[in-house]
C-alpha positions in Angstrom: 0.0 0.0 0.0 1.4 3.4 -1.0 2.3 5.7 1.8 2.8 9.5 1.8 5.3 11.5 3.6 7.7 14.4 3.5 11.1 14.1 1.8 13.6 12.3 3.9 16.9 10.6 3.1 18.4 11.4 -0.3 15.8 12.6 -2.9 16.8 13.2 -6.5 15.2 16.2 -8.2 14.8 16.3 -12.0 13.4 19.2 -14.0 13.5 19.5 -17.8 10.3 21.3 -18.7 11.7 24.9 -18.3 15.1 26.0 -19.6 17.8 25.6 -18.5 16.6 22.6 -16.4 18.8 20.3 -14.4 19.1 18.0 -11.4 19.5 18.5 -7.7 19.8 16.4 -4.6 17.9 17.1 -1.4 19.0 15.3 1.8 17.2 15.6 5.1 15.5 18.9 4.3 18.5 20.7 2.6 19.6 21.1 -1.0 23.1 19.6 -1.0 23.9 19.6 -4.7 22.5 21.1 -7.9 23.7 21.0 -11.5 22.3 22.6 -14.7 21.8 20.4 -17.7 24.3 21.6 -20.3 23.1 21.9 -23.9 25.3 20.9 -26.9 24.6 22.8 -30.1 21.4 21.5 -31.7 20.6 19.1 -28.9 18.4 18.9 -25.8 19.8 19.5 -22.3 21.4 16.3 -21.0 19.6 15.5 -17.7 21.4 12.1 -17.4 24.8 13.9 -17.2 23.3 16.4 -14.7 22.0 13.6 -12.5 25.3 11.8 -12.5 27.2 14.9 -11.6 24.8 15.7 -8.8 25.1 12.2 -7.3 28.9 12.4 -7.6 29.0 15.9 -5.9 26.9 14.6 -3.0 28.7 11.3 -2.7 25.4 9.4 -3.1 24.8 6.3 -5.1 21.6 5.5 -7.0 21.0 2.6 -4.6 21.0 5.0 -1.7 18.2 7.2 -3.0 15.0 7.2 -1.0 13.0 9.2 -3.5 12.8 11.1 -6.8 10.8 14.2 -7.7 10.3 15.2 -11.4 8.9 18.2 -13.1 5.7 17.3 -15.0 5.5 20.2 -17.4 3.9 21.6 -19.4 6.9 23.1 -21.2 9.6 21.3 -23.2 8.0 18.0 -24.3 11.4 16.3 -24.7 12.8 17.7 -21.5 9.7 16.6 -19.5 9.8 13.1 -21.1 13.5 12.6 -20.3 12.9 13.6 -16.6 10.0 11.3 -16.3 11.8 8.4 -18.1 14.6 8.6 -15.5 12.1 8.7 -12.7 10.2 5.7 -14.0 13.4 3.8 -14.6 14.5 4.4 -11.1 11.2 3.3 -9.7 11.3 0.0 -11.7 14.8 -0.7 -10.5 13.8 0.3 -6.9 10.2 -0.8 -6.3 10.1 0.8 -2.9 11.4 4.2 -4.1 9.1 7.1 -3.2 8.3 9.6 -5.9 6.3 12.7 -6.8 5.7 15.1 -9.6 5.2 18.9 -9.7 3.6 20.7 -12.6 5.2 23.9 -14.0 2.5 26.3 -12.8 2.8 25.2 -9.2 6.6 25.3 -9.5 6.6 28.9 -10.8 4.1 30.1 -8.2 6.3 28.6 -5.4 9.5 30.0 -7.0 7.9 33.5 -7.2 6.7 33.4 -3.6 3.2 34.6 -4.7 -0.1 33.3 -3.3 -2.7 32.4 -5.8 -5.0 33.3 -7.5 -2.5 34.1 -10.3 -1.9 33.8 -14.0 1.1 31.8 -15.1 2.8 32.1 -18.5 4.7 29.0 -19.7 6.8 28.8 -22.9 4.9 27.1 -25.7 6.8 27.1 -28.9 8.3 30.1 -30.6 5.3 32.3 -31.1 2.9 31.3 -28.3 2.8 31.0 -24.5 0.5 28.9 -22.4 -1.6 31.1 -20.1 -2.7 29.1 -17.1 -5.0 30.6 -14.5 -4.9 29.3 -11.0 -7.7 29.8 -8.4 -7.2 30.6 -4.8 -6.6 26.9 -4.0 -3.8 26.7 -6.6 -5.8 24.6 -9.0 -5.6 25.3 -12.7 -9.0 26.4 -13.7 -8.3 27.4 -17.3 -5.4 27.0 -19.8 -5.1 28.4 -23.3 -2.4 29.3 -25.8 -2.0 33.0 -26.7 0.3 34.9 -29.0 3.5 36.4 -27.6 2.2 40.0 -27.8 0.6 42.5 -25.4 -2.8 42.4 -27.2 -3.3 38.7 -26.2 -2.7 39.5 -22.6 -4.2 43.0 -22.2 -7.3 41.7 -20.4 -5.5 40.1 -17.6 -6.0 41.4 -14.1 -4.0 40.7 -10.9 -0.6 39.1 -10.7 1.1 37.3 -13.6 4.2 35.1 -13.2 6.5 34.3 -16.0 10.0 32.7 -16.2 12.9 34.8 -17.3 13.2 32.8 -20.5 10.1 34.7 -21.7 11.9 38.0 -21.7 10.3 38.7 -25.1 6.8 38.6 -23.7 5.2 41.9 -22.8 2.3 41.7 -20.3 -0.1 44.3 -19.0 -1.6 42.9 -15.8 -1.5 44.8 -12.5 1.8 43.2 -11.6 4.3 40.8 -13.3 6.7 38.7 -11.3 9.6 37.3 -13.2 11.2 34.1 -12.0 14.9 34.1 -12.8 15.9 31.1 -10.7 16.9 27.9 -12.6 13.8 25.7 -12.5 15.6 22.6 -11.0 16.9 24.8 -8.1 13.4 26.1 -7.4 12.0 22.6 -7.5 14.7 21.4 -5.1 13.8 24.2 -2.6 10.2 23.1 -2.8 11.1 19.6 -2.0 13.4 20.6 0.8 10.6 22.5 2.6 8.5 19.3 2.7 5.9 20.9 0.4 6.0 17.9 -2.0 4.5 14.7 -0.4 6.2 11.6 -1.8 4.4 8.4 -2.5 6.0 5.0 -2.4 6.1 3.5 -5.9 4.5 6.5 -7.6 7.4 6.9 -10.1 5.9 4.2 -12.4 2.7 6.2 -12.8 4.1 9.8 -13.2 2.7 11.4 -16.3 3.2 14.8 -18.1 0.8 17.5 -16.9 -0.8 18.9 -20.1 -4.0 20.7 -19.0 -4.3 22.8 -22.1 -7.3 22.0 -24.2 -6.7 20.1 -27.4 -7.0 23.1 -29.7 -4.2 24.8 -27.6 -1.8 21.9 -28.1 -2.3 21.9 -31.9 -4.9 24.3 -33.1 -7.3 23.0 -35.8 -6.3 24.4 -39.1 -8.9 23.1 -41.5 -8.5 21.0 -44.6 -8.3 23.4 -47.6 -8.4 22.0 -51.1 -8.2 23.6 -54.5 -11.5 24.2 -56.4 -12.6 21.1 -58.1 -11.6 18.7 -55.4 -13.4 17.3 -52.4 -12.8 14.9 -49.5 -14.9 11.7 -49.5 -15.4 8.7 -47.2 -14.0 5.6 -48.8 -15.8 2.2 -48.8 -15.0 -1.3 -50.1 -16.3 -0.5 -53.6 -13.5 2.1 -53.9 -10.8 -0.5 -53.7 -9.8 -0.5 -57.4 -9.3 3.3 -57.3 -7.3 3.1 -54.0 -5.1 0.3 -55.5 -4.4 2.5 -58.6 -3.3 5.5 -56.5 -1.2 3.2 -54.2 0.7 1.6 -57.1 1.3 4.9 -58.8 2.6 6.4 -55.5 5.0 3.8 -54.0 7.7 1.4 -55.2 6.6 -1.0 -52.5 2.8 -0.8 -52.5 0.4 -2.5 -50.2 -1.4 -5.5 -51.7 -5.1 -5.2 -52.7 -6.0 -7.5 -49.8 -4.3 -5.3 -47.2 -5.9 -2.2 -48.7 -9.3 -3.9 -48.8 -9.1 -4.8 -45.1 -8.6 -1.1 -44.2 -11.7 -0.2 -46.3 -14.0 -2.7 -44.6 -16.5 -1.1 -42.2 -15.1 -0.8 -38.7 -15.5 1.7 -35.9 -11.8 2.0 -35.4 -10.9 2.5 -39.1 -10.8 5.8 -41.0 -10.5 5.8 -44.8 -10.6 9.1 -46.6 -10.1 10.1 -50.3 -9.9 13.1 -52.5 -11.8 13.1 -55.7 -12.1 15.4 -58.7 -15.5 17.0 -59.0 -15.8 16.8 -62.8 -14.3 13.4 -63.4 -14.8 11.6 -60.1 -11.2 10.4 -60.3 -9.6 9.5 -57.0 -6.4 11.4 -56.7 -5.4 10.8 -53.1 -6.3 8.7 -50.1 -5.4 8.3 -46.4 -5.9 5.4 -44.0 -5.8 5.4 -40.2 -6.8 3.4 -37.2 -8.0 4.7 -33.8 -8.1 2.8 -30.5 -7.7 3.6 -26.9 -7.4 7.3 -27.3 -4.6 7.1 -29.9 -4.6 7.2 -33.7 -2.1 5.7 -36.1 -1.9 7.1 -39.6 -1.1 4.1 -41.9 -0.7 5.7 -45.2 -1.2 9.0 -47.0 -0.8 8.7 -50.8 -1.3 11.3 -53.6 -1.1 10.4 -57.3 2.1 11.8 -58.8 0.3 14.0 -61.2 -1.5 15.9 -58.4 1.4 16.3 -56.0 2.5 19.7 -54.6 -1.0 21.0 -54.6 -1.7 20.8 -50.9 -3.8 17.6 -51.2 -1.7 15.5 -48.8 -1.7 18.4 -46.3 -5.5 18.6 -46.5 -5.8 14.9 -45.9 -3.5 15.1 -42.8 -5.5 18.0 -41.4 -8.8 16.1 -42.0 -7.4 13.1 -40.1 -6.4 15.3 -37.2 -9.9 16.9 -37.2 -11.4 13.4 -37.1 -9.0 12.5 -34.3 -10.2 15.5 -32.2 -13.8 14.5 -32.8 -13.0 11.1 -31.4 -11.2 12.7 -28.4 -7.9 11.2 -29.5 -4.9 12.3 -27.4 -2.0 11.4 -29.7 -1.5 10.6 -33.4 1.4 8.5 -34.5 2.8 7.5 -37.9 5.8 5.9 -39.5 7.6 7.3 -42.6 10.6 6.2 -44.5 13.7 8.1 -43.4 14.4 8.9 -47.1 11.0 10.4 -47.7 12.1 14.0 -46.9 9.1 15.7 -48.5 6.7 13.7 -46.4 8.7 14.3 -43.2 8.7 18.0 -43.9 4.9 18.0 -44.4 4.3 16.2 -41.1 6.6 18.5 -39.2 4.8 21.5 -40.6 1.5 20.0 -39.4 2.7 19.6 -35.8 4.4 16.2 -35.8 7.7 15.7 -34.0 10.4 13.0 -34.4 10.2 10.7 -31.5 12.0 7.5 -32.5 13.5 5.2 -35.2 12.4 1.7 -36.2 15.4 0.0 -37.8 14.7 -2.0 -40.9 11.0 -1.4 -40.6 10.2 -1.7 -44.3 10.6 -4.9 -46.4 13.5 -3.5 -48.3 15.4 -2.9 -45.0 15.0 0.9 -44.8 14.5 2.4 -41.4 11.2 4.1 -40.4 11.1 7.4 -38.6 8.4 7.4 -35.9 6.6 10.7 -35.6 4.0 11.8 -33.1 1.5 14.7 -32.7 -0.1 15.6 -29.3 -3.7 16.8 -29.6 -4.5 16.7 -25.8 -3.2 15.3 -22.6 -5.2 14.4 -19.5 -4.1 16.2 -16.3 -1.7 14.1 -14.1 -3.3 12.5 -11.1 -2.8 14.5 -7.9 
């Protein structure tokens, strides 16, 4: 049975959601070591190195840890994932290890020394910030993405907190508090005061805190097609047309049997096509599957004579709209590492590179795994 308590013994602190991020060690109510995560050119901060250096500085082994606390975000998706991966790995290796997570809004409020209700601004890409509003109890009551300009924030009233990394954001509330402390140090202080109750074995269930609505994670953009084209639902009787486009599009096409299976009526399958108004010719199609709050895009194909006209982009956007309607949280896909135009399209539509599947295709080529977040459930308290 899980037990709760204040930090005691040696507790590892990991925070990667906010730049610069890093690791710290808290022992018996005091911060005894802290290290920022250095960043190599073009790479994410290395929390693994920061963790190793902190443990070395404090003379503590991994086996001597009694707990781990990780930042849950929102913020850097990669940094948050790395911090949580380390916490989860430690909890698997040490089943009795206590753990806890702290979301970015709570961390910034504590670092600023301000009592809620407050507004909190969190980095969210190059052009936007996530505006989270906390009530008097410190709970997030609303979260939305806004542009990095005063007009988007002019209606705020009260106190607003923002990290120093948002120095290009102008706000116009009654008072703005800028947090310039490294986020891992601020989180370590929060742990040292006993304000973060640890739960035995909780590291295995730590999850990112994304309480922005789905249209704030990736705003709907709408499927726009040129005049004379329209999106249609595909059915088994469209198989011959789908096979024709597939064979014209790929050197290693799916078999008619495989394509036919994806056109069969099924609640978890999505099959869309683009046809010409005047001729009825199918010029593109997309197949996807949805289950358990996730969608996997299986194929997006456009006939060679209709490429570079925005048809593939329109199909991807239509699939994402369908995913939102089904309350899908994440959309994944695989694409050949050599298919640079497709990779560029997916990145423009909000997908990020999250992994590599060696020799995924029949000819031995690797597949790039890409993922797009549409929504995330709040982490459990």
